[in-house]
C-alpha positions as CSV (number, residue, x, y, z in Angstrom):
1,M,0.1,0.0,0.0
2,P,1.7,3.2,-1.0
3,F,1.8,6.0,1.5
4,L,0.5,8.5,-1.0
5,E,-1.3,7.4,-4.2
6,V,-2.7,9.5,-7.0
7,R,-5.1,7.5,-9.1
8,N,-6.1,8.5,-12.7
9,I,-6.8,12.1,-11.9
10,D,-8.1,14.7,-14.4
11,V,-7.6,18.5,-13.3
12,Y,-8.9,21.6,-15.0
13,Y,-8.4,25.4,-14.7
14,G,-11.8,26.5,-15.5
15,D,-12.7,24.8,-18.9
16,V,-8.8,24.1,-19.7
17,Q,-7.5,20.6,-18.7
18,V,-4.1,20.5,-17.5
19,I,-3.7,17.1,-16.2
20,F,-4.7,14.0,-17.8
21,D,-5.5,10.5,-16.3
22,L,-2.3,11.0,-14.0
23,S,-1.3,8.4,-11.8
24,L,1.7,8.2,-9.2
25,R,2.6,6.8,-5.9
26,V,5.1,7.7,-3.0
27,E,6.4,5.4,-0.5
28,E,7.0,6.4,3.0
29,G,10.6,7.8,3.5
30,E,11.2,8.4,-0.1
31,V,12.1,11.5,-1.8
32,V,10.3,11.6,-5.3
33,S,11.2,14.1,-8.0
34,I,8.6,15.4,-10.4
35,I,10.4,17.0,-13.4
36,G,9.1,18.7,-16.6
37,A,9.1,21.8,-18.6
38,N,7.3,25.1,-17.6
39,G,3.6,24.6,-18.0
40,A,3.9,20.8,-17.8
41,G,1.3,20.6,-14.8
42,K,3.8,20.2,-11.9
43,S,2.6,23.0,-9.7
44,S,-1.1,22.0,-10.6
45,L,-0.2,18.5,-9.5
46,L,1.0,19.7,-6.1
47,R,-2.0,21.9,-5.6
48,T,-4.3,19.3,-6.4
49,I,-2.6,16.9,-3.7
50,S,-2.8,19.9,-1.3
51,G,-6.6,20.5,-1.8
52,L,-6.1,23.9,-3.5
53,M,-7.7,22.3,-6.5
54,E,-10.0,19.6,-6.8
55,P,-9.7,16.7,-9.4
56,K,-12.7,16.3,-11.7
57,K,-11.9,12.5,-12.1
58,G,-9.9,10.1,-10.1
59,Q,-8.7,9.8,-6.5
60,I,-5.9,10.8,-4.1
61,L,-5.2,8.4,-1.3
62,F,-3.1,9.1,1.6
63,Q,-2.3,6.1,4.0
64,N,-5.1,4.3,2.1
65,E,-7.7,7.0,2.9
66,P,-9.1,9.3,0.4
67,I,-8.4,13.1,0.6
68,H,-9.1,14.4,-2.6
69,R,-12.5,16.1,-1.4
70,L,-10.8,17.5,1.7
71,P,-10.0,21.3,2.1
72,P,-6.4,22.5,2.3
73,E,-6.5,22.9,5.9
74,K,-7.8,19.4,6.5
75,V,-5.0,18.2,4.2
76,V,-2.4,19.9,6.3
77,D,-4.1,18.2,9.4
78,Q,-3.4,14.8,7.8
79,G,0.3,15.5,7.6
80,I,0.9,16.7,3.9
81,V,2.4,20.1,3.9
82,H,2.9,22.2,0.7
83,V,5.7,24.8,0.4
84,P,4.6,26.8,-2.6
85,E,6.5,28.2,-5.5
86,G,7.6,31.9,-4.7
87,R,7.7,31.3,-1.0
88,K,4.5,33.4,-0.1
89,L,5.8,34.7,3.2
90,F,4.3,37.2,5.4
91,T,7.0,39.6,4.4
92,F,6.0,42.2,7.1
93,M,6.0,39.7,9.9
94,T,9.2,38.5,11.6
95,V,10.8,35.4,10.7
96,L,9.9,33.8,14.1
97,D,6.2,35.0,13.4
98,N,6.3,33.4,9.9
99,L,7.4,30.1,11.4
100,R,4.8,30.1,14.2
101,V,2.1,30.3,11.4
102,G,3.3,27.0,10.2
103,A,2.2,25.4,13.5
104,Y,-1.4,26.5,13.3
105,N,-2.9,23.2,12.6
106,S,-4.2,21.1,15.4
107,R,-1.7,18.3,15.0
108,A,1.2,20.8,15.2
109,Q,0.0,23.4,17.9
110,P,0.8,21.4,20.9
111,H,4.3,20.7,19.6
112,E,5.3,24.2,18.5
113,A,8.2,24.8,20.9
114,E,9.6,21.5,20.2
115,S,9.3,22.0,16.4
116,L,10.9,25.4,16.7
117,A,13.9,24.0,18.2
118,Q,14.1,21.5,15.4
119,V,13.9,24.0,12.9
120,Y,16.6,26.3,14.4
121,H,18.7,23.1,14.8
122,L,18.0,22.4,11.0
123,L,18.5,25.9,9.9
124,P,20.5,27.9,12.4
125,R,20.5,31.0,10.4
126,L,16.9,31.4,11.2
127,K,17.5,31.6,14.9
128,E,19.9,34.4,14.1
129,R,17.4,36.3,12.2
130,E,14.4,35.5,14.1
131,S,13.5,39.1,15.0
132,Q,14.1,40.5,11.5
133,L,11.2,41.1,9.1
134,A,11.0,38.4,6.2
135,V,11.1,41.3,3.6
136,S,14.6,42.1,4.9
137,L,16.1,38.7,4.1
138,S,17.9,37.5,1.1
139,G,16.2,35.1,-1.4
140,G,17.9,32.1,0.2
141,E,17.0,33.1,3.6
142,Q,13.4,33.6,2.6
143,Q,13.5,30.2,1.2
144,M,14.7,28.7,4.5
145,V,11.8,30.4,6.3
146,A,9.4,28.7,3.8
147,I,10.9,25.4,4.4
148,G,11.2,26.0,8.2
149,R,7.6,27.1,8.1
150,G,6.5,23.9,6.3
151,M,8.5,21.9,8.9
152,M,6.7,23.7,11.8
153,A,3.6,21.8,10.7
154,R,5.2,18.5,11.4
155,P,4.7,17.0,8.1
156,K,4.5,13.4,7.1
157,I,5.0,14.5,3.5
158,L,6.7,17.7,2.6
159,M,5.9,18.9,-0.9
160,L,8.4,21.5,-2.4
161,D,7.6,23.5,-5.4
162,E,10.8,25.0,-7.2
163,P,12.7,25.7,-3.8
164,S,16.1,26.9,-5.8
165,L,14.0,29.3,-8.2
166,G,15.7,32.5,-8.7
167,L,18.8,31.6,-6.3
168,A,22.4,32.0,-6.7
169,P,24.4,28.5,-7.1
170,I,25.8,28.7,-3.8
171,L,22.7,29.3,-2.2
172,I,21.1,26.4,-4.2
173,K,23.5,24.0,-2.8
174,S,22.7,25.0,0.7
175,I,18.8,24.6,-0.1
176,F,19.5,21.1,-1.5
177,E,21.4,20.2,1.6
178,T,18.7,21.3,3.7
179,V,16.2,19.2,1.8
180,K,18.4,16.3,2.0
181,E,18.6,16.7,5.9
182,V,14.9,16.7,6.1
183,A,14.7,13.5,4.3
184,R,17.5,12.0,6.3
185,Q,15.3,12.8,9.5
186,G,12.6,10.7,8.1
187,T,10.2,13.2,6.5
188,T,8.9,12.0,3.0
189,V,9.6,14.7,0.3
190,V,8.1,15.3,-3.1
191,L,10.2,17.7,-4.9
192,V,9.2,19.7,-7.9
193,E,12.4,21.5,-9.2
194,Q,14.0,23.1,-12.3
195,D,17.4,21.9,-11.4
196,V,16.8,18.4,-12.7
197,K,20.4,17.2,-12.4
198,H,20.6,17.9,-8.4
199,S,16.8,16.9,-7.8
200,L,17.3,13.5,-9.4
201,A,20.5,13.0,-7.9
202,M,19.1,13.2,-4.3
203,S,15.9,11.4,-5.1
204,D,14.9,7.7,-4.9
205,R,12.5,7.7,-7.8
206,G,11.2,10.3,-10.4
207,Y,8.4,11.2,-12.8
208,V,8.7,13.2,-16.1
209,L,5.6,15.1,-16.4
210,E,5.0,16.5,-20.1
211,H,1.6,18.2,-21.2
212,G,-0.3,17.1,-18.1
213,R,0.7,13.4,-18.4
214,I,3.5,11.0,-16.9
215,A,5.9,10.5,-19.8
216,L,8.5,8.5,-18.0
217,E,9.0,7.2,-14.4
218,G,11.4,5.1,-12.6
219,R,14.4,5.2,-10.5
220,A,16.1,8.4,-10.3
221,S,19.4,7.0,-11.3
222,D,17.9,5.7,-14.4
223,L,16.1,8.8,-15.5
224,L,19.5,10.6,-15.1
225,D,20.8,8.2,-17.6
226,N,17.8,8.4,-19.9
227,P,18.6,9.7,-23.4
228,H,15.3,11.6,-23.5
229,V,15.9,13.2,-20.0
230,K,19.5,14.0,-20.9
231,K,18.4,15.8,-24.1
232,A,15.3,17.6,-23.1
233,Y,16.2,18.6,-19.4
234,L,20.0,18.3,-19.0
235,G,21.2,19.8,-22.2
236,L,23.3,16.8,-23.0
């Protein structure tokens, strides 16, 4: 029984279909990458899993229970946490207050102090910056706050949408190290990422999404060696 299973979903924005009969699975403890070009449907897939969009067809099961009709806050209560593209911080709140927002759900609230200590251990720079407004941080630091806020919700699955987008190479390396440490600590990770080489290198398995459909899937190491992936996504 997969930890998370997406079964044959169709998803629309208004009258425009963006995901077609898509199925995938995520096992507990895995890091799974979802790669594809801009407009392939990657963000729409994460938004559907997290309850921000509802499939017109198909099912999404978490620990064998259907979640595809739940509102987003109930999906978070189940333990699925989505860190969206663009970070979406409260820029004129402090780092600490942004992190505390992540512990708002009923599962996380009783453990806020413990979770905060864990986030500061994982991301010590946030402890140094805790009284600063989020707007004053660098892009890399803001991304750390976004990941930290996600961890405050005590996720069973952490879904990250383009965490390295717009960052300098040295900061990208730091973000990937953070994601690897999150996974090492036992959190299942679903990663949508433009940096295909790095995301597959740290993943167990991957899916290639093209025009709203799964074009390829398999072990991440096999996808890195796949001629189509090399040509289309690695420039080789």
